[in-house]
Structures are given as C-alpha cells and as structure tokens.
N, C-alpha and C positions, 0 to 999 in steps of 0.2 A: 735281512734273513735270520732267524731265531735258531738258535741251538737246540740240539737235542736237552741240553740241561736243562734250560731255560723251560720250554716245553715241559718236559717231566715235572719241575717246580711248581709250574703252574699245574699241573693236573691233579700233582699229592695235594695243594694246595683247596683246591676244587671239591676232591673227595673228601678231604678232613673237615671242611665246613658243611657237605654234605652229610656226613657221619655224625656233626653233631646237630643240625639240623633236624634231623629224625627223632630227636629227644625232645625237640622243642615248638612242634607243628602246631598245636592246640596249646601253646603257651600262652598267659594273659599280656598284655605290653605292659612293661612295668616302664619308667623313668630313669633315668641315670642320676647314681649317686656317685662320689669320690671321695678317694681321699689318695694320700701321699704315703708311703711307705718305704724305709731302707732297710735294707738286709744286710747282713754284714757275711763275706765267705771269709773265714779265719783261716781257710787251707789257701787262701792266695794273701796272705800278709793283710786281714781284716779288711780286705776291699770292701768298701760301702756301695751298695746299688740302689741309687735313690728310684723308686718306681711307682707312676702313675696307674692307679687302679680305679676302675671305671666299672660298676655294679649294677644291680638290678635292685632299684628302691620303691616305694609307694610315695615318697615325696621327692625331688630332687633338691638334690643339693651338697654339701661338703660335710661326708661323715655323717650322712643319715643311716638310718637303720637298715638293713637288707631287706629286699621284699616279701610281703606276705604271700603263702601260708608259711609259717615261721619252720615246717617240715619239709619245705620245697628245697629242694638242692641242686644245686649251679653246674655248670662245666667251665672250664677256663681257657684263655684263649691266651695266650703270650705272644705279642707280638712285637718282632725287631724292627726299628727304625729304620732308614737308609740311612747310607752316610751322608752329611750333610744336609740333610732331612730331620728338622725337630717333630719330636714325637707329638705334638701338638696339630702336626699336618694330618693326623691319622684319625681326626674328628669323626669323618666319615664313617670310619669300621664298629667305634662304639657306639656311633649314634644307630647304627644299622644292627649290632649284634645284640647291645644291653638291653634293648626295650623287649627283645624275643628269649630273653634269659640266661646270657652268657656272661660272665668276668671278664672284660679285656683287660689286660696286665702290660703296661709299655715300661721297660727298663729304658732311664735318661742317660746311661752312661755311653762313653765314645762318641759325641756328638760336635767331633770336631773334623778339620780338614783331613786328618792323617790319624783315622780311628785305628785301634787295636783293634780287628774285626775276630781276631784267637779269642782277645780277652771279653769281647762283646757277646760271641757264643755261648764260653762259660758264664758270662750273666746269665743268659736266656735260661740256659739249662739249669742256674740254683735257683733260679726264682720259680721254674716249673716246679721243681723238686720241695723248695720251701712250700708253696700252694699246698701242694700235695702233705706235705707234715701239717701243718695247719687244720686239716681236715678234721685230725682227730685230737687237737690241743687247745683246752678247754680255756684256756689264756687268750685264745686268738677269736677276734671277729668274727671268722668264716669258720668257727668251729660247728662241725657237723652239720653246715651250710653248702659242701662243695659235695658234688658226686662222682668223685674220683676218675672226670674224663677230661685230662690236660693236654692241648695243642700248643704245639710251638711253631 
C-alpha cells in the first residue's frame, strides 16, 4: 500500500516534469554531451561534490560544445540517486530528457550502504544553486545557456 507521502512525491515529480516539458514541446532533438564537474561547498568544510552532467549537444561525446543555436537556453534537472543505486543506473533519464533540451545533473556523493541522506540533500541543493550561479558567470561552460528553471 502506498503512503500519502509516496503519492505526493510522485505527483510533484510528474508536475515538475510537465512544467519543464511545456518549454520544450517543439524542441529539436539533441544528442548527449557529458562532463564531470566537482563543486566545493566551503560552508561544509570544503566538501567535494563530484557530479555527472549530461547536456544537449549537436555531437555526442565528452566535453563537447552545448547544442545549437548558441542563444538556446536550457532548464536543469538535478537528480538524486537512490541509496545503493549507482548514478549510472539513471541513464534512462538522461537518454529521455537531454534530447528534449534538458541538462541532467547527478551528484555522485553518498553512494554507500550507509549514506548520510542529510548531507546528500544539501549536496543536491548546493549543486542546483551552483548551476543557477553559472548562468551569469562568464567563465562558466554554461554562461548564458541556462534558462533559470531548475528542478531537484
């Protein structure tokens, strides 16, 4: 039997995906570009947050350019992996959403048998905020390429 919390969580996820999909209904299909980024949260003792990033590209590959046109801006979807489930088990998500114009971000911390879920929640929030900051950082790979819509 499903709990109200589980049902509410699924409903919120469906609503979030629907919200993002409305901005991408007529989007061209892109292929998947990927890169690894490490974020440092100074407020938590310089905690390192290694993160897999999957983004729309015109040519598939590692650290390839973002998809065209150059003025296209993309929403960000930050995905939290499950306990004892590796980040790479979520390929179906980036295979589904990146071609439709989403950037899919998966922090790789807390992948042990005894994860610190509070620390992981803070990692997710930190990475989401970092992507918002990259939107206007002229040294960032994502400078002026994010549309300000981020879902966690």
